[in-house]
N, C-alpha and C positions, 0 to 999 in steps of 0.2 A: 598623362604626365610620365616622363621618363624616370625610372628608378635611379637612385644614386649608385655610382660605381663602387665596387668593393674597396678601392683605394680611399675614396672620400669617406666611406663609412669608418675607416680606420683613422684618418687624419682629423676629422671634425671633433670627435670626442677628446682626442689628445689636445687639440688647440683650445677647446673650452676649458679643460682642466688646467692648462698652463695659464690662461687668462685669469681664472679664479685664484690660482695660487699666487699670482703676481699682485692681485689687488690687496690693499691693506685691510685688515679686519675691522669691522665696524666696532665702535666702543660699546661696552656693556650698557644696557638701558639704565637710566637713573631712576631710583625709586620715586614714587609719587609723593612720599613723605620726606621730611628732613632726615638726612642720613649721616649727619656729622659734618665737621669742618672740611674745607676744601683741601684735598690731599696734595702733597708735594709731587707725587708721581703724575697726577693729572696736570698740574701746572707745568711740569717739565715737558709735556707733550704738546702744549699749546703755543709756545713761543710768546710773542707779545699779545697783550690784551688791551683792547680799547673800550672805553665806556661809551655806550650808545648815546648819541646826542639827544634822543627823544626819551621822555619818561611818560608812558601812557598813564592817564589818570581820569577819574570820573569828571564829568562836566559840572556836577553839582554835589553839594554836601547832602547828607541824609540825616533826618531827625530820628534819634533813638532815645529811649527813656527807660529808667529803672522801673517805671510802672508798666512797661510793655509785657505782655504775656507771650510774645514771640520768642523763639530760641535766641540766646545771646542778646536779649533786649531788642531784637530786630536789626542788629548790626549786620548780619549776614543775609538778610532778605535779598533775593536776587532781583535785579532790575527787570522790569517788564515794559519794554518800549512800546509806545502806542496805547497802553492800557491806563486809563485814568486811575489815580490813586487818591485816597482821602487827603485833604489838605492838612499839612503838618502845622501845629501851633507855632512853631518857630524852627530855626536851624536849617532850613533848606534854601540855599542861595548858590549862585554861580561862583565857581572858584577862580577862573582865569581873570576876571576883572579885579579880583581881590589881590592876587599876587601871581607872579610867574612861577607856577608849580614846578615846571621842568627845571628852570634855572635855580630855584631854591633847593630842590632835591639834589641836583648835581653839586651845587656849592657845599651843601651840608655833607655830602658823601666825601668830597675831596678834603674838606676840613678835618674829617675824622680818620682819614687814611693813615696818618702817622701811627694810629693804634694797630695797624696791620702792616708792618714793614715788609713782611714776606710777599704780600700781594703787590704793594707799591712798587717793588722792583720789577714787576712784570708789566706794569701799565705803560702804554705808549699810544700815541694818536695813530700810529700806522700798524697797530696790532691786527692780526688776522682773526683772533678770537674776539668775542664780543660779550661784555657784561651788560645785561639789560636790567635796569631798575624799573619797577612798575608799582604804581599806587592803585590798589584795588578798591578801596573805600575810604572816604573821609566822613565820619559821623560826628554830629554834634550831640553829645550825650547829656540828657537831663538827669542830674544826679539825685533828684528828689521828685516826688509826685506833683509838686506845685510848679516844677520847671523854673526854679529860682537860680540854682547853681548849675553850671555846665562845664564840660571838658571836651575838647575835640579829641577824637580817637582816629588814628591813621593806621590802616591795614595795608601792608605792602610786601613785596618779595623781590629777590634778585635771582636772575638766571644767567648761567654762563654757557655760551655756545662756542663750539670750535669753528674752524674755518669752513667746514662742510655743513654747518648748521645743526650739528648734533648737540643735544643738551648734555653737558658734562657735569653740571652741578647746579643745585638751587638751594635757596635758603629756607624754603617752606614759607608759610605765611607768618609774618611777625608784625609787631606794632607796639605802640605805647600802651600802657595798661591804665586802668582806672586808678586814680591816685587821689586820696582824700585831701592831699595838700594842694591840689590844683582845683580852684573854683573860680570860674569867671561868671559874672552875671549873664544869664541867658539872653536877656534883652540887649545887653551891650554887644554880645556876639552877633545878634540878629541885626542891630541897627547902627553899629559903629564899626565901619570897615577896618579902621586901624587896630581896634581891639581884636576883631576876628583874625586879621592877618597875623598879629603877634601870637595869639593863642594857637593857631594852626602851625606856625613856624616852630613853636615850642614842642608841639606834638610830633612834628616831622623830625626834629632833632633827636628825640628819644627813639622814634621808630627806626631811623637810620642807624643809631647806635646799636639797636638789636640786630640789624643786618651785619654790621661790622663784627659784632661779637660772634656771630655764627660762621664767619669766613675763617 
């Protein structure tokens, strides 16, 4: 192999330095934990923001109980595809036949946007930045050891990506909390779709409000 000429040895490093100098610097990495509200200086660099049309969510609810010895009553137990699990006494059913989770989440988010007028001014269907809403878990929580009273618990997050796909902000994990004022009969949630849909929508409303509050 022929060696490079002395002229090329001078030109190539200079050209590489020029290319690097002309490239915009990558944004600073976002912490893995919630680091505060969305900053104005971040918004100003993004231009328009569109809400992602999809809302990833679990296919099924999960049974959790105050009687569980697992951390957080089993609410954060990871899914193990293909591995059989013990049959839950109630509370595990498919979500999508019950309600359109994506449509319900997006509608709830848009209905609460007036509470964040600063963000609303940046939202546009043609925006290059993307706000992604995601539901991580929907649990049906048994609030007593006899599984009489229940409350759905929704765990979700929001992530904001710029046009290059860099994560610029996220809400961290948020959701509705256990509330003694919310008690649905567990058997009604299990066997009456209209009750389950109403209960989950109520939980979703509170979880989305937590997202809005962090923006």
